[in-house]
Structure formats: structure tokens, C-alpha cells
Residue, then its C-alpha position, 0 to 999 in steps of 0.5 A: m576500465a578506469t584511471s584516476g586524477k585528484d578531482f575526477r576518474l575517467e571510466s569508459d564502457l561500451i559506448g565511450e569514456r566519461q569523466i566521473s567526479n571522485e566524489h561519487l562511488y558511482g560510475v559511468q554506466t550510471l551518469r548515462g542513465i543520469e542523463n538519459f532518463n531526467i523523466s520524473n522527480f522519483h529517484l531510487c535514493d528515494y525508496p531506501l528499502f530498494v536500495h536495501g533489495l539491491a544490497w540483499t540481492k549483491e550480498a547474496a550473489a557474493i557469498a554464492n560466487h565465492r562458496l564457487g571459488l569464483l570471489t577471493d575472501q577478501q573481494k566477498d568480505a569487502i563486497v559484503q561490507a559495502c552491501h551492509e553499509l547500505l542496509e545501515g543508510k549509508h552512501h544512499q546519495h550515490f543512487p540517483v537514478d531516476m526511477i523510470q527508465g528504459g532497459a528494464g532496469t539495467t540502470t539501476n542494476m549496474n548504479a548498484n553493482e558501481v556503488i557497491c564495488n567502488r565502496a568495496l575497493e576503498i575498503m580493499g585500500h584501493e581508489k575507486g575505478e581500480f576495477k583490476y582489483l574488483s570489477p562492477n560487471d565481472h565480480v559484484n555482478g557476478s553470475q548475474s543478469t540486470n534480469d534476474a538481480y533487478p526483479t529480485a531486489i524489487h521483490l525484497g524492497l517489496y516485501a520489506s515494504h509491505l512489513k513496514l506498511r502492515p502495521h500502519f494498516i492495523q492501527l487504522i483498523e483498530a482505530l475504527e474498532k474503538k470507535s464502535k465500542e465508543f458509539a455502541h450505545v448512539v441509535k441512527m438511522g441506516r441509509t441506502q441509496l442515501q435514502d432513510a432505511v432501517p435503525m442501526t447503531l453508529g458503533q455498527t457503523f464504525g465496526g462495519f468500517a473495521s471488518i471490510l478492511r480487516h478482511e483485506i489483512a490476509n489478501l494482501d499477506y498472500a500477495a505479499h508472500q508471492f514477493l519471497a519466490i525470486n529468479m536469481g539464477a536465471t541470468a539473461i533469460g532464465t536458462g542460467i547462462s553464464s552461471e554454475p549449476e549449483y549458484a541459483g541454489y547457493c545464492t536463494e539460500a544465503m538471500a533467505k539466511i541473510t534476510g530471515w524470510d522464508i525465501t524460495l528458487t521459483e519453478d521455473l526460471v524461464g517463465a518466471t523471468s518474463d512474469t510480473s504478476e507478483m507486482v500485479g496482484y499485490s498492487s490489485a491487493l491495495r487496490r482493494i484497500a484503496i477502494k474500502v478506505n475510499k468508501i469510508c473517507n465517503d461516508l465519513r465527509l456525508l456523516s459529518s456534512g452540515p452543520r446545521c443543513g447536512l446529516g450532522e450525526i457525527n463530528l470530524p476534528a475541524m483542522q482548519p479553515g475550510s474557506s477564505i471567503m466563508p466565515g465558520k466554514v471547516n472542511p473535511v480535509i483529512p478524508e478529502v485528501m485520503s480519497q486524493v491518495c485512494y485515486k493514486v493508488m488505484g491509478n498506480d494499480l492501472c498502469i501497473t496493469m498496462a505494464g504488466d500487460a507489456s510482456q514481450m517473449e523473455l522479458n517485460a522491459m516495463e518492470p522500471v515503471m512497475a516498481q515504481c508505482c508499486f513503492e510510491s502506493i506503499d508510502l502514500l498508503i503509510n502517510g495516508f493511514d497515519t494522517l486518516r487515523t491521527l488526524c481525524i479518526d481518534g478525534i470523532t464525536a457523535n451528535e447523539d441527540k441528531c442521531r435519535d431525532n433523526v431515528r424518531n422522525s423517520i419513517g423507516i423505523v416502519t420496517a421494525l413494525n412491519p413483522i408485527i403489524g404487516y405489510k399493508n398496515s406498515t404502508k398504510i402508515a408510511k404513506e400518511a406519514l410521508e403526506t402529513g409530515r407527521g410521526v410514524y410513532d404518533l400514527i401507530i397510536e393514534h390508530g390503535i394498532l399497538s398499545k404505547e408499552d408494545l411499541d415502545t418495545v418494538l422501538a427500543p434500541e436495542n430491538m431494532i438493531k439485530p434479529v429478535r423474538l418479541g412475542i407481539k401481535a398487532k390488535k388489528 
């Protein structure tokens, strides 16, 4: 119920009456949420795809309710138009509620109901708050509860966010694959446990980076596909109370048509209403990616360490001075910031896991923080992937001489000789090289174990980076 003045209107709810500025499309329940949940700097309007998810949900519900005769043509058309305006990016400033809130998302759901209702009233030629013509609860929220509309909107918003994330992830993988081809001829030492191991190419290093990420695409897609199962029609606890028998099917059908996605109704509405495993699963997929990207960033920092007293096998683009006191110092700031993004995603995943574990009886009241963490992780990774790719990966160059010298001077190349000269000879040469500081190459020739020609063949780059059959035997 509402009465209007020139600059404000008076709205009432269970708690009492409040003045609402006529500048706002939201109403009394949103206002209470703003006052009660001044918690974080994360607001609903900061996540436009979540607002889109709410718009898709309310539009589908209106279409289903109209089909059941619960809305007039005018009411349905006005709600649909208001939802389309939200999808066009309009009115998002009227979604100021904190993403982290009590009430299992009721504040967010009512924010959407009130904004859509008041905008629809304007479309119908009425004033905001004239709820006798269209009500946020009876009409916009008709046949719904927060407990099915809110998780459905989250699912749709996160699936849209996944579709936005995916190409940025693929572009990062492709940038690494490009470097793999560019550095295919550069032989370097591989390392295990930070100790010299056996030769490889720098191209193989970057190819390995790309492959461990490319394997995650299918896993991420699978996790995202789970969002397309919705629980609309569950209403309060999954029993469908206050909705008509055909509503769930009609709403799901409308939502699939609106979005163009393969949306289905979950098999058991009671179970689904208290289950948040879709967010848990998708966040876990993001965490796996974050762990792998962080490994890559750690390796980039190690490989570029120096420039004179470290490994120095690659050069990262110089982005900014690295010290306020040490002239000439340049830090690997882009891998560093990407690692911090990864840590944040891992932390968000822990929060989502704990909140997912908090389900009690027929509902999980902790969905708001789960949604915030999921949306935030996606946004962070999109920005992080682009930053890592454009400001770091694309500009990496190889120190070919340094890589070649490391191989030539390494004791690790004796492993390539092991099948030919035997473990005993290999150990003898390795030990002498360590004790004298001399190179493996010179010691093999000096001891007459292989001819120079055979040794050069064994140690040719193309013969040390893959399985080969050379047919060479040691002289002794």
C-alpha cells in the first residue's frame, strides 16, 4: 500500500510505514534492506548479469502467470517491458542493496519485485506505488518465493557470467600456445624440485602451461551447465505451495525461450531448494584454474629472475620501476598481481564451501555470500586473464644464449647419456663434474667414453627433448 506526495510516497509493509523518494523505483522493503545490510562494498548494481538473471526470472514468471490467467494482458506486457529495460542496462542504479545480506536473498528478490513493479506501473500510466493496479508481491512475485526466484536468478546470472569468462580464458591459453611455437627452437634446462633436471625447449615449457589450462575448459563448461537446471515452481520449500500445477513447466518453458539456453526443471524441487552444489561445483572449477594459473605465474617469476644473478632465461615486459630506493630494479608486477587474483579466487572458494555446508532443513540461508563470491571470482579472473595476457605473456622474450649456456654447463645432460654410457659411467662423470667444476661434455671426451661426433649427436637439441633411438654405443 502506498500514498504519494510530490517528492515522496508513503509505503507500508509488515513493520510499518516509510517515506520513499519518488526518484527511486525501489520500495519499502528494499529501503529496509539498505539500512539493515550496510556490510560490504559489493552491491547488486555492481553485478549487471545478476540483475539480468533477475529480469529473466521475473519475465518468465509473468509469462507463465499470464498463461494461467493470473495476469491481465496489460500487466504482463508492462512487466515484460520493464524486464527488457533492465536487460538493456537501464535502471540498474535502483539496485543498491548489499550482496551480503540476511534473509536468504529476500531483500534482493524484493528489490527486483519493487523496481520492476514501479517501472511497470509507469509504463501502464500510473504512479509509482499505486499497487492496486500492479503489486510487487501479488503480481511481479506471483507464484514465486525468494527460495525459487533468487537461486534461479543466481543460476542464470552465473551462467551468463561463465559465457563472458570463457573467451577471455581461451585467449590466455592461445597466447601461451603462440609462445610455445615461438620458442620451439630454444633449448633450456628443465628443473625438478628447483634443481637441474634434463634439457627441454622453452617452447615445451609454454606448451605445458597452455595444455594444463586447456584441459580445464571442459571441466568448467560441465560445472556451468549445472546452472541450467532451475527450481522455479518450488516456491517456499519445494512443495510448490501458492502456485498452480502447470506453473513450473510453463515458467521453465518461457525461460528457455527467453534466454535461448537449454534450461530444464530440476527433478526434485524439495532437494534442489536447499542444495547449493551448483555454486560449490563451479567455484571449485574456478579454483582449479586459479591453482594452475598461479603455478604458471610462479614459474614466470623464477624463469625471469635476475637479471644477472638469477635464472634469467626469459624477459618479462618492463611495466614500471620496481623500487623507490634501488635504481634499475624492475619487478614482475603482472604475474604478482595475477597470483593475488588467484589467491582471492581460492579464498572465495573456501567461503563458498563453508556456506554451502551451512544448509539447514529445507533452505540454505547463506546463498547471498556464495553468489557474491562466485560473481566476484569471475570478474577478477576476466580482468586477471586479460592483464596477464596483454601486459605479460604477449611481450615475453627468450634469452637464448643464457638458455643454451645453462644446458651446456649443466650436469643434468648426463641423463641423456645414461642409456648409452650406462648408469655407472654417468654417475662417475657427474661426480667428477661436480667436484672439479668442469663440463660433462669435456669429461666424456677426455675419458674416451664417446667420440666427439657421437657425443654431438646425442646432445643435439632435437635428440634431448623427446624419445629417440640413436644406435650409438659407448667405447668403454
